[in-house]
C-alpha positions as CSV (number, residue, x, y, z in Angstrom):
1,X,108.7,82.4,-27.9
2,X,112.0,80.6,-27.1
3,X,113.5,83.7,-25.7
4,X,110.6,84.0,-23.3
5,X,111.2,80.4,-22.1
6,X,114.9,80.9,-21.8
7,X,114.6,84.1,-19.7
8,X,111.6,83.8,-17.4
9,X,110.0,86.8,-15.9
10,X,111.4,87.8,-12.5
11,X,109.2,87.0,-9.5
12,X,108.9,89.1,-6.4
13,X,109.3,86.0,-4.3
14,X,112.7,84.2,-4.5
15,X,112.9,80.6,-5.3
16,X,113.5,78.3,-2.4
17,X,116.4,76.4,-4.0
18,X,118.3,79.3,-5.5
19,X,122.0,78.9,-6.3
20,X,124.1,81.1,-4.0
21,X,127.6,79.7,-4.7
22,X,128.7,82.8,-6.5
23,X,127.8,85.0,-3.5
24,X,130.7,86.4,-1.4
25,X,130.7,86.8,2.4
26,X,131.0,90.5,3.2
27,X,134.1,91.5,5.1
28,X,133.9,91.9,8.9
29,X,134.1,95.5,10.2
30,X,137.5,96.3,11.7
31,X,136.2,97.4,15.1
32,X,133.6,94.8,16.1
33,X,133.6,95.9,19.8
34,X,132.4,99.3,18.9
35,X,129.5,98.1,16.7
36,X,126.2,99.6,17.7
37,X,123.0,98.2,16.2
38,X,120.1,100.5,15.5
39,X,117.7,100.6,18.3
40,X,114.7,98.4,17.5
41,X,111.2,99.4,18.6
42,X,111.0,96.2,20.7
43,X,113.9,94.5,22.5
44,X,114.4,90.9,21.6
45,X,116.9,88.8,23.6
46,X,119.3,86.8,21.5
47,X,119.2,83.1,22.1
48,X,122.8,82.6,20.9
49,X,125.8,84.4,22.2
50,X,127.9,86.0,19.4
51,X,131.1,84.2,18.7
52,X,133.2,87.3,19.1
53,X,131.8,87.8,22.6
54,X,132.4,84.3,23.7
55,X,135.8,84.2,22.3
56,X,136.9,87.5,23.8
57,X,135.4,87.2,27.3
58,X,135.1,83.6,28.3
59,X,138.8,82.8,28.1
60,X,139.7,85.7,30.4
61,X,137.1,84.6,33.0
62,X,138.2,81.0,33.0
63,X,141.8,81.9,33.1
64,X,141.1,84.3,36.0
65,X,139.3,81.6,37.9
66,X,142.0,79.1,37.1
67,X,144.8,81.3,38.1
68,X,143.5,82.9,41.4
69,X,140.9,80.6,43.1
70,X,142.0,81.9,46.6
71,X,141.1,85.5,45.6
72,X,137.6,84.5,44.6
73,X,137.0,82.6,47.9
74,X,138.2,85.6,49.9
75,X,135.9,87.9,48.0
76,X,133.0,85.6,48.7
77,X,133.9,85.5,52.4
78,X,134.2,89.3,52.4
79,X,130.8,89.7,50.9
80,X,129.3,87.3,53.4
81,X,131.0,89.1,56.2
82,X,129.6,92.5,55.0
83,X,126.1,91.0,54.9
84,X,126.5,89.5,58.4
85,X,127.9,92.8,59.7
86,X,125.0,94.8,58.2
87,X,122.5,92.4,59.7
88,X,124.2,92.5,63.0
89,X,124.2,96.3,63.0
90,X,120.6,96.4,62.0
91,X,119.7,94.0,64.8
92,X,121.6,96.2,67.3
93,X,119.8,99.3,66.0
94,X,116.4,97.5,66.4
95,X,117.3,96.4,69.9
96,X,118.3,99.9,70.8
97,X,115.1,101.4,69.4
98,X,113.0,98.8,71.3
99,X,114.9,99.6,74.5
100,X,114.4,103.3,74.0
101,X,110.7,102.8,73.3
102,X,110.2,100.7,76.4
103,X,112.0,103.1,78.7
104,X,110.1,106.0,77.3
105,X,106.8,104.3,78.1
106,X,108.0,103.5,81.6
107,X,109.1,107.1,82.2
108,X,105.8,108.3,80.8
109,X,104.0,106.1,83.3
110,X,106.2,107.4,86.1
111,X,105.5,111.1,85.2
112,X,101.8,110.6,85.0
113,X,101.9,108.8,88.4
114,X,103.9,111.7,89.8
115,X,101.5,114.3,88.5
116,X,98.4,112.5,89.7
117,X,99.6,111.2,93.1
118,X,102.7,113.2,94.3
119,X,102.4,111.9,97.9
120,X,102.8,108.3,96.6
121,X,106.1,109.3,95.0
122,X,107.4,110.7,98.3
123,X,106.6,114.4,97.5
124,X,105.6,116.5,100.5
125,X,103.5,119.6,100.5
126,X,104.7,122.9,102.0
127,X,101.3,124.2,102.9
128,X,100.0,124.8,106.4
129,X,97.1,122.5,107.3
130,X,95.7,124.7,110.1
131,X,92.7,125.7,107.9
132,X,90.5,123.7,105.6
133,X,89.5,124.8,102.2
134,X,85.9,125.7,101.9
135,X,85.4,126.3,105.7
136,X,85.9,130.1,105.6
137,X,89.5,130.1,106.6
138,X,91.0,133.4,107.7
139,X,93.2,135.1,105.2
140,X,96.8,134.8,106.3
141,X,96.6,131.6,108.3
142,X,99.7,129.5,107.5
143,X,101.5,130.0,104.2
144,X,98.6,130.0,101.9
145,X,96.2,132.8,101.4
146,X,92.7,131.9,102.6
147,X,93.2,128.3,103.8
148,X,95.4,125.4,103.0
149,X,95.0,122.1,101.4
150,X,97.3,119.1,101.0
151,X,98.6,118.2,97.6
152,X,96.0,116.1,95.8
153,X,93.3,116.8,98.3
154,X,89.8,117.4,96.9
155,X,88.1,120.7,97.7
156,X,85.7,120.2,100.6
157,X,82.1,120.3,99.6
158,X,80.6,123.6,100.9
159,X,77.4,121.8,102.0
160,X,79.3,119.7,104.5
161,X,81.3,122.7,105.7
162,X,78.3,124.8,106.6
163,X,78.2,123.4,110.1
164,X,81.8,124.2,110.8
165,X,82.2,126.8,113.5
166,X,83.8,129.9,112.1
167,X,85.9,132.4,113.9
168,X,86.7,135.8,112.4
169,X,89.9,137.7,112.1
170,X,89.6,138.8,115.7
171,X,90.1,135.2,116.7
172,X,87.8,135.3,119.7
173,X,84.2,135.0,118.4
174,X,83.3,138.1,120.5
175,X,81.4,141.2,119.6
176,X,84.0,142.2,117.1
177,X,82.9,139.3,114.9
178,X,79.2,140.3,114.8
179,X,78.2,142.4,111.8
180,X,76.3,145.5,112.7
181,X,73.3,145.6,110.3
182,X,72.4,149.1,111.4
183,X,75.1,150.4,109.2
184,X,73.5,148.7,106.2
185,X,69.9,149.9,106.6
186,X,69.9,151.4,103.1
187,X,71.5,148.3,101.6
188,X,68.8,146.2,103.3
189,X,66.1,148.4,101.7
190,X,67.8,148.4,98.3
191,X,68.2,144.6,98.2
192,X,64.7,143.7,99.5
193,X,63.6,142.6,96.1
194,X,66.8,140.6,95.6
195,X,67.3,138.8,98.8
196,X,67.3,139.2,102.6
197,X,70.4,140.7,103.9
198,X,70.3,138.5,107.1
199,X,70.0,135.3,105.0
200,X,72.6,136.6,102.6
201,X,75.0,137.1,105.5
202,X,74.4,133.7,106.9
203,X,75.0,132.0,103.6
204,X,78.1,134.1,102.9
205,X,79.7,133.2,106.2
206,X,80.1,129.6,105.0
207,X,82.5,130.6,102.3
208,X,83.8,134.0,103.3
209,X,85.5,135.5,106.3
210,X,83.8,138.3,108.2
211,X,86.2,140.8,106.7
212,X,85.3,139.7,103.2
213,X,81.6,139.8,104.0
214,X,82.1,143.4,105.2
215,X,83.9,144.2,102.0
216,X,81.0,142.8,99.9
217,X,78.5,144.8,101.8
218,X,80.5,148.0,101.7
219,X,81.0,147.7,98.0
220,X,77.3,147.0,97.3
221,X,76.0,150.0,99.3
222,X,77.0,152.7,96.7
223,X,76.2,150.3,93.8
224,X,72.6,149.8,95.1
225,X,72.2,153.5,95.7
226,X,73.5,154.4,92.2
227,X,71.1,151.9,90.6
228,X,68.1,153.1,92.6
229,X,68.8,156.7,91.6
230,X,68.9,155.7,87.9
231,X,72.5,156.6,87.3
232,X,73.4,153.0,86.5
233,X,70.7,151.0,84.7
234,X,69.8,148.8,81.8
235,X,67.8,149.9,78.7
236,X,64.1,150.5,79.5
237,X,62.9,147.5,77.5
238,X,65.4,145.2,79.3
239,X,66.8,143.4,76.1
240,X,68.5,140.8,78.3
241,X,65.0,139.4,79.0
242,X,62.8,140.5,76.0
243,X,65.3,139.7,73.2
244,X,65.7,136.0,72.8
245,X,69.2,136.2,71.3
246,X,70.4,138.5,74.1
247,X,68.9,136.2,76.7
248,X,70.7,133.2,75.3
249,X,74.0,135.1,75.1
250,X,73.6,136.1,78.8
251,X,73.0,132.5,79.8
252,X,76.1,131.4,77.9
253,X,78.2,134.0,79.6
254,X,77.0,132.9,83.0
255,X,77.7,129.3,82.2
256,X,81.4,130.3,81.7
257,X,81.6,130.0,85.4
258,X,82.6,126.7,86.8
259,X,79.3,124.9,87.6
260,X,80.6,124.3,91.2
261,X,81.1,128.0,91.8
262,X,78.0,129.1,89.9
263,X,75.9,126.8,92.1
264,X,77.5,128.3,95.2
265,X,76.9,131.9,94.0
266,X,73.2,131.2,93.1
267,X,72.6,129.4,96.4
268,X,74.0,132.4,98.3
269,X,71.7,134.9,96.5
270,X,68.6,132.8,95.8
271,X,68.8,130.3,98.7
272,X,68.0,126.6,98.5
273,X,70.4,123.9,99.5
274,X,69.4,121.8,96.5
275,X,71.6,124.2,94.4
276,X,74.7,123.2,96.2
277,X,77.1,120.9,94.2
278,X,76.8,117.2,94.9
279,X,77.8,114.4,92.6
280,X,78.7,115.0,89.0
281,X,78.0,118.7,88.3
282,X,79.1,118.4,84.7
283,X,76.5,115.9,83.6
284,X,73.9,117.0,81.0
285,X,71.1,116.7,83.4
286,X,72.8,119.0,86.0
287,X,73.7,121.5,83.3
288,X,70.1,121.6,82.1
289,X,68.9,122.2,85.6
290,X,71.4,125.0,86.1
291,X,70.3,126.7,82.9
292,X,66.7,126.4,84.0
293,X,67.4,128.0,87.3
294,X,69.2,130.9,85.6
295,X,66.3,131.5,83.2
296,X,63.4,131.1,85.6
297,X,64.9,132.5,88.8
298,X,68.0,134.6,88.2
299,X,66.7,136.5,85.1
300,X,63.1,136.8,86.3
301,X,61.2,137.9,89.4
302,X,57.8,136.4,90.4
303,X,57.0,139.2,92.8
304,X,57.4,141.9,90.2
305,X,55.5,139.9,87.6
306,X,52.5,139.7,90.0
307,X,52.8,143.4,91.0
308,X,52.9,144.7,87.4
309,X,50.5,142.2,85.8
310,X,47.4,143.6,84.1
311,X,45.6,140.3,84.6
312,X,47.0,137.5,86.6
313,X,45.4,135.0,84.3
314,X,47.2,136.4,81.3
315,X,50.9,135.8,81.4
316,X,53.3,138.2,79.7
317,X,51.2,141.3,79.8
318,X,52.6,143.9,82.2
319,X,52.0,147.5,83.1
320,X,54.7,150.1,82.1
321,X,57.7,150.1,84.3
322,X,57.9,146.4,84.8
323,X,60.9,145.7,82.5
324,X,62.8,148.7,83.9
325,X,62.3,147.4,87.5
326,X,63.2,143.9,86.4
327,X,66.4,145.3,84.8
328,X,67.4,146.9,88.1
329,X,66.9,143.6,90.0
330,X,68.9,141.6,87.5
331,X,71.7,144.3,87.6
332,X,71.9,144.1,91.4
333,X,71.9,140.3,91.4
334,X,74.6,140.1,88.7
335,X,76.9,142.6,90.4
336,X,76.4,140.9,93.7
337,X,77.1,137.4,92.2
338,X,80.3,138.5,90.5
339,X,81.5,140.3,93.7
340,X,80.8,137.3,96.0
341,X,82.5,134.7,93.7
342,X,85.4,137.0,93.1
343,X,86.1,137.4,96.9
344,X,85.4,133.7,97.6
345,X,87.8,132.5,95.0
346,X,90.5,135.0,96.0
347,X,90.2,133.8,99.6
348,X,90.1,130.1,98.9
349,X,92.7,130.1,96.1
350,X,96.3,129.0,96.5
351,X,99.1,131.5,95.8
352,X,101.4,130.5,92.9
353,X,104.4,130.8,95.1
354,X,103.1,127.8,97.1
355,X,101.8,125.6,94.3
356,X,99.2,125.4,91.5
357,X,95.7,126.4,92.6
358,X,93.2,123.7,92.2
359,X,95.9,121.1,91.7
360,X,98.2,121.4,94.8
361,X,95.4,122.7,96.9
362,X,93.1,125.7,97.0
363,X,89.8,125.5,95.3
364,X,88.5,124.6,91.8
365,X,89.0,127.1,89.0
366,X,86.4,129.9,88.9
367,X,86.0,129.6,85.1
368,X,85.7,126.5,82.9
369,X,88.7,125.7,80.8
370,X,86.7,125.8,77.5
371,X,85.4,129.3,78.1
372,X,86.8,132.5,76.6
373,X,86.2,134.4,79.9
374,X,89.1,134.2,82.3
375,X,88.6,137.2,84.7
376,X,85.9,139.0,86.6
377,X,86.5,142.1,84.6
378,X,85.8,140.3,81.4
379,X,82.6,138.7,82.9
380,X,81.2,142.2,83.6
381,X,82.1,143.6,80.3
382,X,80.6,140.7,78.3
383,X,77.4,140.4,80.3
384,X,76.7,144.2,80.7
385,X,77.7,145.2,77.2
386,X,76.6,148.4,75.4
387,X,73.7,146.5,73.9
388,X,72.2,146.0,77.4
389,X,73.3,149.0,79.4
390,X,71.8,152.5,79.0
391,X,74.3,155.4,78.4
392,X,77.4,153.5,79.6
393,X,80.8,153.9,77.9
394,X,83.4,152.3,80.2
395,X,81.3,150.4,82.7
396,X,84.3,149.2,84.8
397,X,85.6,152.7,85.2
398,X,82.2,153.8,86.4
399,X,82.1,150.9,88.9
400,X,85.6,151.7,90.2
401,X,84.5,155.3,90.9
402,X,81.7,154.0,93.2
403,X,84.1,151.6,95.0
404,X,83.1,148.4,93.2
405,X,86.3,146.5,92.4
406,X,87.0,142.9,91.3
407,X,90.4,141.6,90.6
408,X,90.4,137.8,90.0
409,X,92.4,136.7,86.9
410,X,92.6,133.0,86.2
411,X,96.1,131.8,85.7
412,X,96.9,129.8,82.5
413,X,98.9,127.3,84.6
414,X,95.6,126.4,86.5
415,X,94.1,125.1,83.2
416,X,97.2,123.2,82.0
417,X,96.7,119.5,81.5
418,X,99.9,117.8,82.8
419,X,99.0,114.3,81.6
420,X,101.6,112.9,79.3
421,X,100.6,110.9,76.2
422,X,103.3,111.7,73.7
423,X,106.5,112.1,75.8
424,X,108.9,113.7,73.4
425,X,106.4,116.1,71.8
426,X,104.8,117.2,75.1
427,X,108.1,117.8,76.9
428,X,109.2,120.3,74.3
429,X,107.5,123.3,76.0
430,X,109.3,122.6,79.3
431,X,106.2,123.1,81.4
432,X,105.8,119.5,82.5
433,X,109.6,119.3,83.1
434,X,109.3,122.3,85.5
435,X,106.3,120.8,87.2
436,X,108.2,117.6,87.9
437,X,111.1,119.5,89.3
438,X,108.7,121.6,91.5
439,X,107.2,118.4,93.0
440,X,110.4,116.5,93.4
441,X,112.3,119.4,94.9
442,X,109.4,120.8,96.8
443,X,110.3,124.2,95.4
444,X,107.5,126.3,93.9
445,X,109.7,129.2,93.0
446,X,110.1,127.6,89.6
447,X,106.4,128.1,88.9
448,X,106.7,131.9,89.2
449,X,109.5,132.0,86.6
450,X,107.8,129.8,84.0
451,X,106.3,131.2,80.8
452,X,102.7,129.9,80.3
453,X,101.3,129.5,77.8
454,X,104.4,128.3,76.1
455,X,103.3,128.6,72.5
456,X,106.4,129.8,70.7
457,X,109.9,128.3,70.4
458,X,111.4,131.2,72.3
459,X,109.2,130.4,75.3
460,X,109.9,126.7,75.0
461,X,113.7,127.4,75.1
462,X,113.2,129.7,78.1
463,X,111.3,127.0,80.1
464,X,113.7,124.2,79.1
465,X,116.6,126.4,80.1
466,X,115.0,127.2,83.4
467,X,114.4,123.5,84.1
468,X,118.0,122.6,83.3
469,X,119.2,125.5,85.5
470,X,117.3,124.1,88.5
471,X,118.5,120.5,87.7
472,X,122.1,121.7,87.7
473,X,121.6,123.4,91.0
474,X,120.1,120.2,92.4
475,X,123.2,118.2,91.3
476,X,121.5,116.2,88.5
477,X,123.9,115.1,85.8
478,X,123.2,116.9,82.5
479,X,124.9,114.3,80.3
480,X,123.8,111.1,78.7
481,X,125.6,107.7,79.1
482,X,128.0,108.6,76.3
483,X,129.1,111.8,77.9
484,X,127.2,114.2,75.6
485,X,125.9,117.3,77.3
486,X,122.2,117.8,77.3
487,X,121.1,121.3,76.3
488,X,117.8,123.1,76.3
489,X,117.7,122.9,72.5
490,X,117.8,119.1,72.7
491,X,114.7,119.0,74.9
492,X,112.9,121.7,72.8
493,X,113.7,119.9,69.6
494,X,112.4,116.6,71.0
495,X,115.6,114.6,70.8
496,X,114.5,111.2,71.9
497,X,117.8,109.7,73.3
498,X,118.8,112.9,75.1
499,X,115.4,113.5,76.5
500,X,115.1,109.9,77.9
501,X,118.6,110.3,79.4
502,X,117.6,113.5,81.1
503,X,114.5,111.9,82.6
504,X,116.4,108.9,83.8
505,X,118.9,111.2,85.5
506,X,116.0,113.1,87.1
507,X,114.6,109.8,88.3
508,X,117.9,108.6,89.8
509,X,118.9,111.8,91.5
510,X,115.6,113.3,92.6
511,X,113.0,110.5,92.7
512,X,115.1,107.7,94.0
513,X,116.1,109.4,97.3
514,X,112.4,110.2,98.0
515,X,111.3,106.6,97.7
516,X,114.4,104.8,99.3
517,X,115.7,105.4,102.8
518,X,119.3,104.5,102.8
519,X,119.4,103.6,106.5
520,X,116.3,101.4,106.2
521,X,117.6,99.7,103.1
522,X,121.0,99.0,104.6
523,X,119.4,97.5,107.7
524,X,117.2,95.3,105.5
525,X,120.3,94.0,103.6
526,X,121.9,93.1,107.0
527,X,118.8,91.4,108.1
528,X,118.6,89.3,104.9
529,X,122.3,88.2,105.2
530,X,121.9,87.6,109.0
531,X,125.1,86.8,110.9
532,X,127.0,86.2,107.7
533,X,127.5,89.9,107.1
534,X,129.0,92.7,109.1
535,X,127.5,96.2,109.1
536,X,130.9,97.6,108.2
537,X,130.7,95.8,104.8
538,X,128.1,98.3,103.7
539,X,129.8,101.6,102.7
540,X,128.1,104.6,104.2
541,X,128.8,106.5,101.1
542,X,126.9,104.1,98.8
543,X,124.4,105.7,96.6
544,X,120.7,104.6,96.7
545,X,121.2,102.9,93.4
546,X,124.1,100.8,94.7
547,X,122.2,99.9,97.8
548,X,119.2,98.9,95.6
549,X,121.5,96.5,93.7
550,X,122.9,95.1,96.9
551,X,119.4,94.5,98.2
552,X,118.2,92.6,95.2
553,X,121.5,90.6,95.2
554,X,121.0,89.7,98.8
555,X,117.4,88.5,98.2
556,X,118.3,86.5,95.1
557,X,121.3,85.0,96.9
558,X,118.7,83.1,99.1
559,X,117.6,81.3,95.9
560,X,121.1,80.7,94.6
561,X,120.5,83.1,91.8
562,X,123.3,85.4,91.0
563,X,122.7,89.1,90.0
564,X,125.8,90.8,88.6
565,X,124.2,94.1,87.6
566,X,120.9,95.6,86.8
567,X,121.1,94.1,83.3
568,X,120.4,90.7,84.9
569,X,116.9,91.8,85.8
570,X,115.5,91.6,82.3
571,X,114.4,87.9,82.7
572,X,112.1,88.8,85.6
573,X,113.3,86.0,87.8
574,X,114.8,88.4,90.3
575,X,111.5,90.2,90.7
576,X,109.8,86.8,91.2
577,X,112.4,85.9,93.9
578,X,111.7,89.3,95.6
579,X,108.0,88.8,95.7
580,X,108.3,85.2,96.9
581,X,110.8,86.2,99.6
582,X,108.7,88.9,101.1
583,X,105.3,87.2,100.8
584,X,106.1,83.8,102.2
585,X,103.8,82.8,105.1
586,X,104.0,80.1,107.6
587,X,101.5,77.6,106.2
588,X,100.5,74.3,107.6
589,X,101.3,71.6,105.0
590,X,100.2,68.4,106.7
591,X,100.7,65.1,104.9
592,X,97.6,63.9,106.7
593,X,94.5,66.0,107.3
594,X,94.1,64.1,110.6
595,X,97.3,65.5,112.0
596,X,96.5,69.2,112.6
597,X,99.4,69.6,115.1
598,X,102.2,69.2,112.6
599,X,104.7,72.1,112.8
600,X,104.2,75.0,110.5
601,X,106.9,75.8,108.0
602,X,107.7,78.2,105.2
603,X,107.3,77.0,101.6
604,X,108.5,78.7,98.5
605,X,107.4,78.3,94.9
606,X,110.8,79.3,93.7
607,X,112.4,76.3,95.5
608,X,110.1,73.9,93.7
609,X,111.2,74.6,90.2
610,X,113.7,76.8,88.4
611,X,111.2,78.8,86.4
612,X,112.7,81.0,83.7
613,X,109.7,82.2,81.7
614,X,110.3,86.0,81.8
615,X,106.8,86.7,80.4
616,X,105.2,84.8,83.3
617,X,107.4,86.5,85.8
618,X,106.8,90.0,84.6
619,X,103.1,89.6,84.0
620,X,102.4,88.2,87.4
621,X,104.7,90.5,89.3
622,X,103.3,93.6,87.6
623,X,99.7,92.6,88.1
624,X,100.2,91.6,91.7
625,X,102.0,94.8,92.7
626,X,99.2,96.8,91.0
627,X,96.7,95.0,93.1
628,X,98.5,95.2,96.3
629,X,99.4,98.9,96.3
630,X,98.7,102.0,94.3
631,X,101.4,101.2,91.8
632,X,101.9,102.5,88.3
633,X,102.1,99.9,85.6
634,X,105.7,100.6,84.7
635,X,106.0,97.5,82.5
636,X,103.3,97.5,79.9
637,X,101.9,94.0,79.1
638,X,102.0,94.7,75.4
639,X,105.7,95.3,75.5
640,X,106.3,92.2,77.7
641,X,104.4,90.0,75.3
642,X,106.0,91.6,72.2
643,X,109.6,91.3,73.4
644,X,109.1,88.1,75.6
645,X,110.2,90.1,78.6
646,X,111.7,93.4,79.4
647,X,113.8,94.9,76.7
648,X,115.4,97.6,79.0
649,X,116.7,97.0,82.4
650,X,116.1,100.5,83.5
651,X,112.4,100.0,83.2
652,X,112.8,97.1,85.6
653,X,114.8,99.3,87.9
654,X,111.9,101.8,88.1
655,X,109.5,98.9,89.1
656,X,112.1,97.7,91.6
657,X,112.3,101.1,93.2
658,X,108.6,101.3,93.8
659,X,108.6,97.7,95.1
660,X,111.4,98.4,97.6
661,X,109.6,101.5,98.9
662,X,106.8,99.3,100.1
663,X,108.6,96.0,100.8
664,X,111.2,97.5,103.1
665,X,108.7,99.4,105.3
666,X,106.2,96.5,105.5
667,X,103.2,98.6,106.2
668,X,100.6,96.2,104.8
669,X,102.4,93.0,104.2
670,X,101.2,91.3,107.4
671,X,97.7,91.2,105.9
672,X,98.8,89.8,102.5
673,X,99.6,86.4,101.3
674,X,101.4,86.2,98.0
675,X,100.7,82.5,97.5
676,X,97.0,82.9,98.3
677,X,96.7,85.3,95.4
678,X,97.9,82.4,93.2
679,X,95.0,80.2,94.5
680,X,97.4,77.4,95.3
681,X,97.0,75.4,98.5
682,X,99.9,73.5,100.1
683,X,99.3,70.2,98.3
684,X,99.2,72.0,94.9
685,X,102.5,73.7,95.6
686,X,104.1,70.5,96.6
687,X,102.8,68.4,93.7
688,X,102.5,70.8,90.8
689,X,104.8,73.2,89.1
690,X,104.8,77.0,89.0
691,X,103.7,76.9,85.4
692,X,100.5,74.9,86.1
693,X,99.7,77.1,89.1
694,X,100.0,80.2,86.9
695,X,97.8,78.7,84.2
696,X,95.2,78.0,86.8
697,X,95.5,81.6,88.0
698,X,95.2,82.9,84.4
699,X,92.2,80.8,83.6
700,X,90.3,82.0,86.6
701,X,91.3,85.6,86.1
702,X,90.2,85.6,82.4
703,X,91.6,87.6,79.6
704,X,90.3,91.0,80.8
705,X,92.3,93.0,83.2
706,X,89.3,94.2,85.2
707,X,88.8,90.6,86.4
708,X,92.0,90.5,88.3
709,X,90.6,92.1,91.5
710,X,87.9,89.3,91.6
711,X,90.7,86.8,91.9
712,X,91.7,88.2,95.3
713,X,88.2,87.4,96.6
714,X,88.2,83.8,95.3
715,X,90.7,82.8,97.9
């Protein structure tokens, strides 16, 4: 009992006040720095720093900071300098990218303007204008084959050209120009169910020369004879009419023709001036009408239906032989249609050695771009397939034997869309580059050497190399501003900096001389300076770009605004001075409305206030020049607002070049008043600032760009 009280039972829980005086502190490990604790499942940060760590590291840091304070300051300054340098480098890179983006947009606008309106860029055509497209021009007149058209001219509507007096190849309008119908008696008999030969000849003469008309008749004589003898015919049940699927296929094939040409062909064969193209021939309503004419007129015959009908009151019930006769009529109509359109297109088209047909002149493409048919041969093969014809293997070979030949093949370049939306990607094939060189150099020989379509890298390199070869021959610098040589691989790979440099060199060396006349510009500079400048001070060997700088310097000198180089143009004030100088008018600014005899004098907005808002200057100058002339919008409003002005002086130079081409010649400036476009009268200009005047102008014009033209009428 006493033993139990003397030695109590051990408890699993220790007592809170246990005596630990006889416990010894364990020895510290010899290498404390190499101690590694076992990895816990969860990391717990220590709230107290171990004594060993603080004792070993803190003294060294404090001693280091105490002993070398200058070194720490230098390191801090070095770190700050590196941060500042990186930020400065990044800003420079951003500015460079912005300038490249702005210039690429300006060059894109220039290229699109060049492709759409070459004459406004100073490009001249090399075609003879002795003949008019669509008026049955004689083959061989001038340089083009079958008539000429100026670059950008629309193809004349055949309906208006029907009254044009035509003279044949004999050139005298005598007996040699009259077709002898006695030779074509059998043709007249064979085509009696198709059309009247006399009417056919009259309608063909509008679009074809007499020689081509004779070719058509001579080719159709053996064809009609072969069809009437049954040696060339469709299947007896005429599947192109009786089979709904075959009929739809035949209509789709015929619709591969350009609607303009298809209407002309149907009008020649079927008659009816309402078929002639007028207005929008691509609208859904016009297409539906054209399909209805093909179904109800071209692929049917009302006379045969009445002649072979069992009962006129019962439609669709015919006597034997009807579908065979209808097949012969459709066969004659189709072969005549293909032959006429083939000859008309060959005669009115523009040869590739003089330009792109349908773009630089000539006539519209014969086949639509979306169709899979691009030649007259393919049209015959697809329409008169083995499913339609009876006992025919190679139909084209059979037709050639009987002297029926068609040869038109639509060139891929005719269908090429030259509009530029993505500059660096769309210049990689070299086609647009060659097109620009052809227009600026007035040399169409490059078109015949191009590879179109350029759908492989090898072809892209070939076209880019061809373009650089012509540029080198023209004296264009093939280096960027850093002296790096521009190769065809750079353009084909879409290198942005080198591509932009190449386009800028093209603009300076090829486009600039077409828009600026050095003599006219030099005389304009002398006129601005007046008696204060001698003509000998202008060097005769100055480049157009140097004369352009001298011109803008002379104008800005009138406003005591100094221009050192083209980089000074980015604030837009020089452009504003230019517009104000050339559009000032003598305005009567009377202090009293009762004194109308006060002398007239010139007033300038620029002399009233030193306005330096670049956004204002560029927005107004860009919009005014767009309103006054057919100008490209070289400086995009979005870029002007984003960068608070122009971020690349070369974009301003492009705008300045187009401005100088109009301001120096002064063709339409006598009828224009720059200050009137601002809706500011004389009292407003004297008592208000330019900024208020512009705000009034902007509030009237509204936020939408299409309201700008209305502002001209409000004055």
